[in-house]
KEMI-541220 format. One record per residue (C-alpha): x, y, z; residue number from 1; chain. Coordinates in pm, 1 decimal. Layout:
BEGIN
R px py pz resi chain
R X Y Z NUM A
...
END
This chain:
BEGIN
R px py pz resi chain
R 705.5 -2440.4 -1548.8 1 A
R 327.1 -2474.5 -1671.1 2 A
R 61.4 -2425.9 -1433.3 3 A
R -17.9 -2781.7 -1372.2 4 A
R 303.6 -2838.3 -1261.0 5 A
R 287.0 -2515.4 -1038.2 6 A
R -19.3 -2624.1 -881.2 7 A
R 86.6 -2970.6 -817.9 8 A
R 410.8 -2830.0 -657.9 9 A
R 210.0 -2589.9 -447.8 10 A
R -1.6 -2855.3 -312.2 11 A
R 259.3 -3098.5 -208.4 12 A
R 439.0 -2796.5 -16.5 13 A
R 159.6 -2681.6 151.0 14 A
R 53.3 -3059.7 257.2 15 A
R 416.6 -3104.4 409.1 16 A
R 408.3 -2770.5 584.4 17 A
R 72.4 -2781.1 729.9 18 A
R 138.1 -3170.4 801.4 19 A
R -130.6 -3242.7 1090.7 20 A
R -291.6 -2914.9 1074.9 21 A
R -455.5 -2966.8 754.2 22 A
R -747.6 -3215.3 729.7 23 A
R -695.3 -3170.5 373.7 24 A
R -520.9 -3055.2 77.3 25 A
R -651.7 -3070.0 -242.0 26 A
R -666.2 -2881.9 -604.6 27 A
R -1005.0 -2752.7 -720.2 28 A
R -1021.3 -2595.8 -1082.0 29 A
R -632.4 -2518.0 -1090.9 30 A
R -629.7 -2356.6 -721.3 31 A
R -488.6 -2526.1 -439.8 32 A
R -741.9 -2539.6 -127.6 33 A
R -676.4 -2654.3 230.1 34 A
R -914.6 -2769.0 487.9 35 A
R -853.8 -2707.9 869.1 36 A
R -1022.0 -2693.2 1158.5 37 A
R -1105.9 -2401.4 1385.1 38 A
R -862.8 -2489.3 1626.1 39 A
R -597.8 -2521.7 1410.1 40 A
R -695.3 -2196.1 1213.3 41 A
R -404.0 -1952.8 1362.2 42 A
R -133.9 -2222.8 1386.6 43 A
R -194.8 -2319.2 1002.2 44 A
R -215.2 -1941.7 888.6 45 A
R 105.7 -1826.9 1105.4 46 A
R 320.3 -2143.9 945.1 47 A
R 178.7 -2020.5 584.3 48 A
R 283.5 -1679.4 642.8 49 A
R 644.1 -1740.9 790.0 50 A
R 726.8 -2063.0 585.1 51 A
R 1005.6 -1922.0 301.0 52 A
R 883.5 -2148.1 64.1 53 A
R 523.6 -2027.9 83.4 54 A
R 558.9 -1710.5 203.1 55 A
R 190.3 -1612.5 215.5 56 A
R 186.8 -1260.5 321.9 57 A
R -141.4 -1100.0 169.8 58 A
R -475.5 -1215.3 280.8 59 A
R -679.6 -1123.3 20.2 60 A
R -1033.2 -1168.9 164.8 61 A
R -1191.1 -1365.4 446.9 62 A
R -1568.7 -1464.3 389.6 63 A
R -1811.9 -1741.2 429.7 64 A
R -2037.1 -2010.6 242.2 65 A
R -2378.1 -2081.6 410.3 66 A
R -2417.1 -2475.3 292.4 67 A
R -2749.6 -2506.6 499.7 68 A
R -2866.6 -2790.4 584.0 69 A
R -2554.3 -2922.1 586.2 70 A
R -2375.2 -2985.7 924.1 71 A
R -2152.2 -2797.2 1020.9 72 A
R -2362.6 -2530.5 810.6 73 A
R -2065.0 -2300.4 698.6 74 A
R -1758.0 -2264.4 547.8 75 A
R -1543.2 -1985.9 638.8 76 A
R -1267.0 -1894.0 374.4 77 A
R -922.7 -1739.9 372.9 78 A
R -795.2 -1642.5 51.4 79 A
R -392.8 -1627.8 79.7 80 A
R -149.8 -1466.3 -177.1 81 A
R 243.3 -1446.9 -203.0 82 A
R 346.1 -1117.8 -333.4 83 A
R 686.2 -1280.0 -364.5 84 A
R 624.7 -1624.4 -487.5 85 A
R 300.8 -1519.7 -654.6 86 A
R 72.0 -1808.2 -572.4 87 A
R -301.0 -1846.2 -419.6 88 A
R -407.5 -2092.4 -168.0 89 A
R -793.7 -2083.0 -58.8 90 A
R -835.2 -2205.1 350.5 91 A
R -1149.6 -2360.6 421.1 92 A
R -1272.5 -2366.9 768.1 93 A
R -1613.6 -2581.6 852.8 94 A
R -1804.2 -2404.0 1104.1 95 A
R -2087.5 -2511.0 1310.8 96 A
R -2376.3 -2261.2 1344.2 97 A
R -2304.8 -2169.0 1732.5 98 A
R -1946.8 -2233.1 1696.8 99 A
R -1683.5 -1925.4 1705.3 100 A
R -1370.0 -1882.5 1497.9 101 A
R -1020.7 -1687.6 1672.2 102 A
R -975.2 -1348.0 1505.7 103 A
R -684.0 -1316.9 1252.8 104 A
R -656.7 -952.0 1246.1 105 A
R -336.6 -976.8 1440.7 106 A
R -164.1 -1196.0 1209.2 107 A
R -351.9 -969.3 919.2 108 A
R -445.9 -617.1 959.4 109 A
R -677.7 -659.0 665.6 110 A
R -875.0 -933.4 849.0 111 A
R -1034.3 -667.6 1072.3 112 A
R -1306.3 -529.9 817.7 113 A
R -1322.6 -869.8 633.0 114 A
R -1423.6 -1032.2 963.1 115 A
R -1667.3 -798.2 1073.2 116 A
R -1825.9 -822.9 771.6 117 A
R -1875.3 -1219.5 796.9 118 A
R -2014.0 -1152.4 1128.7 119 A
R -2264.8 -892.2 990.2 120 A
R -2373.3 -1087.3 672.9 121 A
R -2355.9 -1463.9 859.7 122 A
R -2336.7 -1404.3 1209.4 123 A
R -2014.0 -1609.0 1267.6 124 A
R -1839.9 -1455.7 1563.0 125 A
R -1497.6 -1378.2 1582.7 126 A
R -1318.3 -1431.8 1911.1 127 A
R -1107.2 -1138.9 2051.4 128 A
R -1210.4 -912.0 1762.5 129 A
R -1101.2 -541.6 1859.6 130 A
R -1392.1 -401.6 1693.9 131 A
R -1652.1 -664.9 1637.1 132 A
R -1962.6 -475.9 1506.6 133 A
R -2149.1 -462.1 1176.4 134 A
R -1987.5 -283.4 877.9 135 A
R -2231.9 -304.6 565.9 136 A
R -2571.9 -292.5 723.6 137 A
R -2706.9 -60.5 985.1 138 A
R -2653.5 -141.2 1356.2 139 A
R -3014.4 -162.2 1358.4 140 A
R -3047.6 -435.8 1102.5 141 A
R -3224.3 -775.7 1222.3 142 A
R -3076.5 -1088.5 1115.9 143 A
R -2800.6 -1158.3 891.9 144 A
R -2856.2 -1142.5 524.2 145 A
R -2667.9 -1367.2 349.7 146 A
R -2765.3 -1669.5 542.5 147 A
R -2990.9 -1905.1 325.4 148 A
R -3308.8 -1856.1 556.6 149 A
R -3258.5 -1504.6 502.1 150 A
R -3536.9 -1409.5 250.6 151 A
R -3405.8 -1219.1 -33.7 152 A
R -3652.1 -939.0 -5.2 153 A
R -3537.8 -912.6 381.0 154 A
R -3706.1 -899.5 703.9 155 A
R -3706.5 -525.3 732.3 156 A
R -3449.9 -323.5 959.9 157 A
R -3482.9 -90.4 1260.8 158 A
R -3775.2 -287.1 1416.6 159 A
R -3787.0 6.3 1660.9 160 A
R -4178.8 54.4 1727.4 161 A
R -4436.6 324.9 1539.5 162 A
R -4210.8 592.6 1565.7 163 A
R -3921.6 470.8 1351.7 164 A
R -3760.9 791.9 1223.1 165 A
R -3729.3 955.0 1625.3 166 A
R -3615.8 655.1 1755.6 167 A
R -3328.1 640.0 1484.3 168 A
R -3290.6 1002.1 1538.8 169 A
R -3221.9 962.1 1933.9 170 A
R -2984.2 656.6 1889.6 171 A
R -2790.9 905.2 1633.7 172 A
R -2745.3 1156.7 1904.7 173 A
R -2670.7 848.5 2138.8 174 A
R -2407.0 700.1 1877.1 175 A
R -2230.0 1076.2 1901.5 176 A
R -2191.6 1063.3 2251.7 177 A
R -2070.5 702.0 2272.2 178 A
R -1836.3 825.2 1981.0 179 A
R -1704.6 1086.7 2216.7 180 A
R -1655.7 878.1 2527.1 181 A
R -1543.1 536.8 2437.2 182 A
R -1456.8 541.5 2049.8 183 A
R -1206.2 850.2 2094.0 184 A
R -978.5 977.4 2343.3 185 A
R -940.5 1251.3 2613.0 186 A
R -1244.3 1465.0 2675.9 187 A
R -1018.3 1774.8 2565.6 188 A
R -1010.7 1611.5 2207.0 189 A
R -1321.1 1671.4 1997.6 190 A
R -1507.1 1480.5 1727.4 191 A
R -1585.4 1594.1 1371.0 192 A
R -1806.0 1418.7 1141.6 193 A
R -1702.0 1432.8 783.0 194 A
R -1940.2 1314.1 553.5 195 A
R -2159.9 1133.2 462.7 196 A
R -2250.9 1426.1 277.3 197 A
R -1945.3 1564.9 213.6 198 A
R -1795.3 1615.2 -127.0 199 A
R -1435.6 1548.2 -45.2 200 A
R -1535.4 1199.8 72.9 201 A
R -1627.0 1062.9 -280.1 202 A
R -1967.7 943.2 -198.0 203 A
R -2153.7 864.7 100.3 204 A
R -1845.2 807.0 345.0 205 A
R -1870.8 887.7 711.5 206 A
R -1542.2 969.9 919.6 207 A
R -1563.9 997.8 1287.8 208 A
R -1216.7 1192.9 1337.0 209 A
R -1089.5 1291.9 1654.9 210 A
R -878.0 1600.0 1679.9 211 A
R -665.9 1762.8 1884.7 212 A
R -663.2 2127.8 1769.5 213 A
R -653.8 2063.0 1383.9 214 A
R -406.7 1740.2 1401.1 215 A
R -581.0 1383.8 1366.0 216 A
R -524.9 1138.8 1629.6 217 A
R -767.5 883.0 1561.1 218 A
R -1038.9 809.6 1215.8 219 A
R -1312.9 589.0 1244.9 220 A
R -1467.9 504.8 891.5 221 A
R -1826.0 429.2 854.9 222 A
R -1961.5 258.5 555.7 223 A
R -2261.2 68.2 390.4 224 A
R -2439.5 380.5 354.4 225 A
R -2451.1 239.7 -22.3 226 A
R -2520.6 -152.9 18.2 227 A
R -2720.9 -290.4 -179.3 228 A
R -2732.0 -666.9 -143.1 229 A
R -2564.4 -727.7 -451.9 230 A
R -2401.2 -1076.4 -344.8 231 A
R -2752.9 -1182.9 -208.4 232 A
R -2915.6 -1130.8 -537.8 233 A
R -2632.5 -1282.7 -730.4 234 A
R -2763.9 -1610.1 -568.3 235 A
R -3143.0 -1570.5 -701.3 236 A
R -3038.0 -1480.9 -1038.9 237 A
R -2872.4 -1708.8 -1280.4 238 A
R -2511.4 -1696.8 -1408.5 239 A
R -2578.8 -1516.1 -1732.6 240 A
R -2817.4 -1274.4 -1529.8 241 A
R -2570.8 -1155.0 -1317.7 242 A
R -2350.3 -1007.4 -1523.0 243 A
R -2525.5 -692.5 -1538.1 244 A
R -2504.4 -640.2 -1156.9 245 A
R -2124.0 -575.9 -1139.9 246 A
R -2088.8 -306.9 -1340.9 247 A
R -2266.6 -100.2 -1095.2 248 A
R -2046.1 -196.7 -822.5 249 A
R -1724.8 15.6 -945.0 250 A
R -1942.5 210.6 -1200.2 251 A
R -1631.2 399.8 -1300.8 252 A
R -1457.6 75.4 -1412.5 253 A
R -1779.1 -143.2 -1563.8 254 A
R -1583.0 -365.5 -1791.2 255 A
R -1345.8 -455.4 -1572.3 256 A
R -1574.6 -595.8 -1306.8 257 A
R -1772.7 -773.0 -1593.1 258 A
R -1458.1 -963.5 -1682.9 259 A
R -1339.0 -1076.5 -1369.6 260 A
R -1676.4 -1268.8 -1308.0 261 A
R -1670.5 -1393.8 -1651.7 262 A
R -1330.0 -1537.2 -1608.1 263 A
R -1417.4 -1691.3 -1255.8 264 A
R -1723.4 -1851.8 -1439.8 265 A
R -1507.5 -1966.2 -1719.9 266 A
R -1302.2 -2145.3 -1399.2 267 A
R -1564.4 -2357.8 -1329.8 268 A
R -1603.3 -2482.0 -1679.1 269 A
R -1312.3 -2685.3 -1826.6 270 A
R -1448.2 -2753.8 -2169.5 271 A
R -1509.6 -2375.4 -2224.7 272 A
R -1252.2 -2233.9 -2475.1 273 A
R -1210.6 -1858.7 -2499.7 274 A
R -1117.6 -1744.0 -2846.4 275 A
R -797.7 -1555.1 -2906.0 276 A
R -994.4 -1282.9 -3060.2 277 A
R -1204.4 -1219.6 -2752.7 278 A
R -946.3 -1236.6 -2560.3 279 A
R -741.6 -979.7 -2716.2 280 A
R -1079.7 -751.1 -2741.3 281 A
R -1120.9 -813.7 -2342.0 282 A
R -769.0 -690.5 -2277.9 283 A
R -834.9 -344.8 -2468.4 284 A
R -1139.0 -240.3 -2346.9 285 A
R -973.9 -329.7 -1987.0 286 A
R -702.1 -113.2 -2033.4 287 A
R -925.7 176.3 -2198.1 288 A
R -1145.3 101.8 -1857.5 289 A
R -815.0 169.3 -1668.1 290 A
R -748.7 494.3 -1824.0 291 A
R -1108.9 615.0 -1783.1 292 A
R -1094.0 529.9 -1408.3 293 A
R -795.3 719.9 -1381.3 294 A
R -887.0 1014.4 -1556.8 295 A
R -1152.7 1015.5 -1314.9 296 A
R -935.3 992.2 -1028.2 297 A
R -691.6 1250.7 -1166.4 298 A
R -979.5 1497.5 -1200.6 299 A
R -1142.6 1489.5 -902.3 300 A
R -828.1 1438.5 -701.9 301 A
R -701.6 1741.7 -847.4 302 A
R -1017.5 1942.1 -794.3 303 A
R -1029.3 1854.9 -447.1 304 A
R -715.0 1995.5 -400.4 305 A
R -766.6 2319.9 -597.7 306 A
R -645.0 2260.8 -970.9 307 A
R -986.5 2282.4 -1152.4 308 A
R -830.2 2318.3 -1478.9 309 A
R -719.7 1936.6 -1472.3 310 A
R -1052.3 1843.6 -1392.0 311 A
R -1176.1 2003.2 -1759.9 312 A
R -927.5 1814.4 -1919.3 313 A
R -933.8 1488.5 -1809.0 314 A
R -1335.5 1467.4 -1853.3 315 A
R -1256.2 1595.4 -2202.8 316 A
R -1004.0 1315.0 -2252.4 317 A
R -1287.8 1070.8 -2079.8 318 A
R -1588.3 1164.3 -2341.4 319 A
R -1360.6 1067.2 -2612.5 320 A
R -1290.8 675.0 -2486.5 321 A
R -1677.1 663.6 -2347.6 322 A
R -1787.2 701.1 -2743.1 323 A
R -1551.5 393.9 -2791.2 324 A
R -1727.3 222.9 -2523.1 325 A
R -2086.9 310.0 -2669.9 326 A
R -1938.6 191.2 -3027.1 327 A
R -1868.4 -166.4 -2915.0 328 A
R -2144.2 -158.2 -2613.9 329 A
R -2364.0 65.8 -2704.2 330 A
R -2375.6 238.9 -2369.1 331 A
R -2165.5 465.5 -2206.0 332 A
R -2130.6 254.9 -1887.5 333 A
R -2306.5 -8.0 -1803.2 334 A
R -2280.4 -247.1 -2107.3 335 A
R -2252.5 -565.7 -1979.9 336 A
R -2044.0 -647.0 -2324.7 337 A
R -1821.3 -894.0 -2168.6 338 A
R -1992.7 -1187.4 -2140.6 339 A
R -1960.7 -1568.4 -2060.2 340 A
R -1764.5 -1747.4 -2341.1 341 A
R -1625.2 -1415.6 -2451.9 342 A
R -1783.4 -1103.6 -2584.5 343 A
R -2128.8 -981.8 -2673.8 344 A
R -2043.3 -863.7 -3022.7 345 A
R -1770.1 -839.4 -3230.9 346 A
R -1600.8 -480.7 -3262.5 347 A
R -1759.4 -263.0 -3539.5 348 A
R -1649.1 -127.4 -3845.3 349 A
R -1429.8 163.0 -3784.3 350 A
R -1360.9 81.2 -3436.9 351 A
R -978.8 54.3 -3524.8 352 A
R -957.9 348.2 -3699.8 353 A
R -1161.1 529.5 -3401.4 354 A
R -909.6 384.5 -3140.3 355 A
R -610.1 498.2 -3346.8 356 A
R -750.1 838.9 -3388.1 357 A
R -815.6 853.8 -2997.2 358 A
R -456.1 722.6 -2922.6 359 A
R -252.6 978.4 -3139.9 360 A
R -364.5 1224.4 -2939.7 361 A
R -371.5 1078.8 -2567.2 362 A
R -0.3 1108.9 -2475.9 363 A
R 2.2 1492.7 -2590.5 364 A
R -320.9 1523.4 -2369.3 365 A
R -163.0 1366.2 -2090.1 366 A
R 109.7 1569.4 -2087.0 367 A
R -85.0 1880.2 -2079.4 368 A
R -171.5 1769.0 -1667.8 369 A
R 197.7 1652.0 -1617.0 370 A
R 315.8 1975.8 -1693.1 371 A
R 23.9 2160.3 -1440.4 372 A
R 94.2 1914.8 -1168.0 373 A
R 421.7 1712.9 -1165.9 374 A
R 637.9 1973.2 -1060.9 375 A
R 384.6 2236.1 -943.3 376 A
R 534.7 2318.8 -600.1 377 A
R 202.5 2340.7 -454.7 378 A
R 79.8 2050.5 -564.0 379 A
R 377.9 1875.9 -435.6 380 A
R 340.9 2067.4 -105.4 381 A
R -13.2 1894.6 -69.0 382 A
R 102.3 1546.0 -149.4 383 A
R 472.2 1460.6 -104.7 384 A
R 495.7 1289.4 241.8 385 A
R 141.0 1291.1 320.7 386 A
R -64.3 974.1 391.8 387 A
R 275.3 788.1 407.8 388 A
R 194.8 402.8 430.8 389 A
R 541.8 157.2 371.7 390 A
R 563.7 -152.0 191.3 391 A
R 530.0 -405.1 491.8 392 A
R 248.9 -230.5 632.2 393 A
R 52.3 -205.8 275.9 394 A
R 80.3 -613.2 214.1 395 A
R -31.1 -664.0 556.5 396 A
R -352.0 -417.8 536.0 397 A
R -420.4 -619.5 185.0 398 A
R -350.5 -295.3 1.7 399 A
R -337.6 -388.4 -400.3 400 A
R -308.1 -174.8 -751.1 401 A
R -166.0 157.6 -741.8 402 A
R -155.5 196.7 -374.1 403 A
R 61.1 -108.8 -290.3 404 A
R 313.1 -9.7 -589.4 405 A
R 373.2 353.7 -490.3 406 A
R 483.5 166.5 -112.5 407 A
R 741.0 -39.0 -329.4 408 A
R 494.6 -342.9 -374.6 409 A
R 619.5 -458.0 -736.1 410 A
R 317.9 -667.4 -805.4 411 A
R 80.8 -643.3 -1068.9 412 A
R -164.4 -948.3 -1163.1 413 A
R -155.7 -887.5 -1539.5 414 A
R 226.4 -995.2 -1532.2 415 A
R 254.7 -1209.4 -1236.3 416 A
R -59.4 -1428.4 -1290.9 417 A
R -146.2 -1356.3 -1615.8 418 A
R -514.4 -1380.2 -1810.9 419 A
R -672.6 -1341.1 -2078.1 420 A
R -334.1 -1365.6 -2282.8 421 A
R -163.0 -1057.9 -2079.5 422 A
R 155.8 -1282.1 -2112.9 423 A
R 183.2 -1178.3 -2490.1 424 A
R 194.5 -785.8 -2416.5 425 A
R 463.6 -568.0 -2343.9 426 A
R 430.7 -342.5 -2070.4 427 A
R 587.4 -218.6 -1745.9 428 A
R 493.7 -183.3 -1404.1 429 A
R 561.6 139.1 -1278.5 430 A
R 639.5 135.6 -895.3 431 A
R 777.3 419.8 -665.7 432 A
R 883.9 371.8 -314.9 433 A
R 761.3 640.8 -81.1 434 A
R 417.9 533.5 -58.8 435 A
R 284.1 910.2 -15.9 436 A
R 10.9 1072.7 -194.1 437 A
R 234.9 1188.2 -464.2 438 A
R 400.5 847.5 -514.6 439 A
R 39.0 718.7 -558.0 440 A
R -28.5 997.0 -854.1 441 A
R 307.2 903.2 -1015.3 442 A
R 225.4 554.9 -1023.7 443 A
R -131.3 611.8 -1196.5 444 A
R -0.5 880.5 -1433.5 445 A
R 250.6 645.1 -1573.1 446 A
R -43.1 317.1 -1548.1 447 A
R -210.3 541.3 -1844.3 448 A
R 82.0 552.2 -2049.3 449 A
R 147.2 143.0 -1996.5 450 A
R -224.9 79.3 -2091.2 451 A
R -216.8 323.3 -2387.3 452 A
R 81.7 68.4 -2497.1 453 A
R -113.9 -244.0 -2456.4 454 A
R -457.1 -81.8 -2611.6 455 A
R -229.5 -10.6 -2956.0 456 A
R -71.1 -382.6 -2901.0 457 A
R -415.2 -535.6 -2857.7 458 A
R -542.5 -386.7 -3146.3 459 A
R -254.3 -528.9 -3371.8 460 A
R -337.0 -873.0 -3227.0 461 A
R -733.3 -802.1 -3287.7 462 A
R -652.2 -744.6 -3657.7 463 A
R -460.3 -1059.5 -3683.5 464 A
R -740.6 -1283.5 -3579.5 465 A
R -1052.5 -1396.2 -3772.0 466 A
R -1367.9 -1185.1 -3730.4 467 A
R -1702.1 -1304.6 -3601.6 468 A
R -1457.9 -1517.8 -3345.7 469 A
R -1545.0 -1288.7 -3037.6 470 A
R -1706.3 -1573.0 -2875.2 471 A
R -1686.4 -1952.2 -2774.3 472 A
R -1849.5 -2174.8 -3015.6 473 A
R -1940.9 -2417.5 -2745.4 474 A
R -2320.7 -2304.3 -2759.8 475 A
R -2423.4 -2523.6 -2418.4 476 A
R -2270.2 -2192.9 -2238.3 477 A
R -2310.0 -1923.8 -2526.3 478 A
R -2644.8 -1822.1 -2684.6 479 A
R -2693.9 -1960.0 -3013.6 480 A
R -2603.7 -1749.9 -3336.7 481 A
R -2877.4 -1498.5 -3532.6 482 A
R -2890.3 -1731.5 -3853.5 483 A
R -2907.8 -2034.5 -3601.3 484 A
R -3232.1 -1905.0 -3417.6 485 A
R -3351.6 -1787.5 -3781.9 486 A
R -3265.9 -2152.1 -3931.7 487 A
R -3440.5 -2404.8 -3724.0 488 A
R -3707.3 -2428.9 -3443.7 489 A
R -3398.0 -2582.6 -3212.5 490 A
R -3212.7 -2296.0 -3250.7 491 A
R -3524.7 -2071.6 -3152.7 492 A
R -3580.9 -2293.5 -2850.9 493 A
R -3197.7 -2297.1 -2748.9 494 A
R -3226.0 -1913.7 -2725.4 495 A
R -3526.0 -1910.2 -2561.6 496 A
R -3395.7 -2147.5 -2277.3 497 A
R -3080.0 -1976.0 -2256.7 498 A
R -3227.7 -1625.0 -2165.9 499 A
R -3484.7 -1753.8 -1952.4 500 A
R -3324.5 -2088.9 -1754.1 501 A
R -2923.1 -1955.1 -1757.8 502 A
R -2680.9 -2228.3 -1800.5 503 A
R -2568.4 -2464.5 -1602.7 504 A
R -2219.1 -2443.4 -1443.6 505 A
R -2051.7 -2750.9 -1302.9 506 A
R -2035.2 -2811.7 -955.7 507 A
R -1751.9 -2650.8 -796.2 508 A
R -1570.8 -2353.6 -646.0 509 A
R -1305.5 -2127.8 -809.2 510 A
R -1185.3 -1757.0 -767.9 511 A
R -1146.4 -1540.9 -1053.5 512 A
R -949.5 -1212.2 -1058.1 513 A
R -798.5 -927.2 -1224.1 514 A
R -558.9 -623.3 -1192.5 515 A
R -833.7 -355.6 -1208.6 516 A
R -763.2 -7.2 -1184.6 517 A
R -783.7 18.2 -829.4 518 A
R -644.7 -323.2 -759.1 519 A
R -707.8 -685.5 -687.5 520 A
R -1076.1 -767.8 -802.9 521 A
R -1165.4 -1086.7 -771.1 522 A
R -1493.8 -1323.9 -745.0 523 A
R -1546.6 -1632.6 -527.5 524 A
R -1816.8 -1838.6 -701.1 525 A
R -1920.2 -2157.5 -575.0 526 A
R -2165.7 -2379.0 -778.5 527 A
R -2433.4 -2662.5 -729.7 528 A
R -2432.8 -2753.7 -1082.6 529 A
R -2747.0 -2571.2 -1145.0 530 A
R -2803.5 -2249.2 -1334.5 531 A
R -2774.6 -1994.0 -1009.2 532 A
R -2484.5 -1952.5 -782.3 533 A
R -2444.2 -2090.0 -420.3 534 A
R -2209.0 -1800.3 -366.1 535 A
R -2102.6 -1496.0 -486.1 536 A
R -1843.1 -1322.8 -284.3 537 A
R -1673.1 -1002.9 -433.7 538 A
R -1336.7 -917.2 -353.1 539 A
R -1356.4 -532.0 -438.8 540 A
R -1005.1 -325.3 -420.9 541 A
R -1158.4 -35.9 -253.1 542 A
R -1262.6 -212.9 58.9 543 A
R -946.8 -332.2 206.9 544 A
R -775.2 -49.0 55.4 545 A
R -1007.3 203.9 254.7 546 A
R -969.9 23.7 562.3 547 A
R -605.1 136.2 604.4 548 A
R -726.9 488.3 587.3 549 A
R -712.5 569.6 994.5 550 A
R -336.9 457.6 954.1 551 A
R -264.8 691.9 669.5 552 A
R -463.6 1010.9 827.9 553 A
R -269.9 984.6 1188.5 554 A
R -95.1 1295.8 1296.7 555 A
R -188.6 1523.5 981.1 556 A
R -409.8 1783.4 945.9 557 A
R -801.4 1814.5 799.4 558 A
R -708.5 1942.7 494.7 559 A
R -471.2 1671.8 435.9 560 A
R -772.8 1377.8 475.9 561 A
R -907.8 1585.0 197.6 562 A
R -565.6 1446.0 -28.1 563 A
R -503.5 1127.0 104.4 564 A
R -910.3 982.3 23.0 565 A
R -822.2 1112.4 -303.4 566 A
R -492.0 906.7 -336.1 567 A
R -690.0 604.7 -229.8 568 A
R -931.3 635.5 -538.1 569 A
R -1237.1 462.3 -370.8 570 A
R -1556.2 378.2 -540.8 571 A
R -1849.9 330.3 -243.3 572 A
R -2056.6 135.9 -469.7 573 A
R -1778.3 -94.9 -466.3 574 A
R -1642.4 -80.1 -83.9 575 A
R -2046.7 -147.0 19.7 576 A
R -2179.4 -353.7 -254.8 577 A
END
């Protein structure tokens, strides 16, 4: 059944099941979208989750769009997915400025952090939320930054008088007392701050741990130290300029970030066709990026637990792939190589031979790490049975990627909702069932093997396409060729206007997604037809995956927290954005 028929069927099914609960059910850019009122939000979500034909058991994200001066001002967005049926649905709820929404964190655990973020950035209140406070901005922040009337240069934080640092220090000590007395439990328990300057938290992450002896009773993560306002900046830069932002979120997977954004923009432009060569190059670079990310995870995870040699082997292997990055993009990390309409340039001469040279040795080099760790009794002692998260609990918490597959969730967007011609590739999806740190290790190790398979297939497919077809020929949305710039004044003017003014993207909304190294990475975009987006929502996997940390560490020792954080494989630049 083709995508059009699937979406038409889904639209009818959603409309039938929701009935009077839905104000409307539409299809926008190939994706089903239903609108409900705030009063009907919880009944609608319950129906969508429990319906056997729909089974929307996974909440991808909760966000909002400020449509000022429209009344009602906001649209709250609930992005749903079925891990069994593999279809998407976007639920929209119009919200007036002083109106509140009911929390759905009891229906979907992942909504807890996402609702906090919506309140933090938009000021929309969620009734009966268990912990509605700021999450990515400081507790002392003034205003809600993603509102349209909030200036991009900001209004400043901490309006605390002349001696700001002293006030912050005093409030910080008060916060510690609050943690000990109200957030945490009995007085005989002690509170320990782990981070934000701790090497094992893999970035500026602070964990407030409640301990009974050395056993963890509760854990409260504090994030936001790296919040850079990327989503706000995206509204003030044009569609093409924004490509450069996203490689700096998960800086270990820059081309994956670029790909997800470009796929979302391209979904908004129905007449923009991406050539096969460009799609295959994207797949190849995406899988190399997956391996790069997993190598950093493996090396640092092993180092955290005490296996130093693995770190050296992993980074030596990573260097070889970064050389390939530099060949195609001119940079080792922030290449901005994947662009709207294709790729910035064709693969250079000698690239195929370089990839084949790396591929010949990769499996042998990966086996070295297997031999050091997989059956190592110390490694297994530190990882088996640690940080367990079950299948249903993982889905309810919005967990995706290797974490979910390690808990028995057989779901991978490359296979189940293919993009960039992934349906033409032959690869396996590794799945484990124990849901512990060791299972996550096994899944990622096998994922590198499968990524290696895909790279070799992509290389063969690229060889069969016409050189130079690495980008669309629809010059309304891509820059002109060099020969066109040199040949005419029109070509030169086109070049100038493309880079200075950007491209007008058709009015609409779309969600573009990929299976990134850490899970579901998506961009929800809203366009008003101009050269700048109305809204860019980044759905990073690290944000939702990290939110499940408190459930993973309960009952374990402090030393186990190090192994569990490493097994999640977070990048705080993506968590905080």
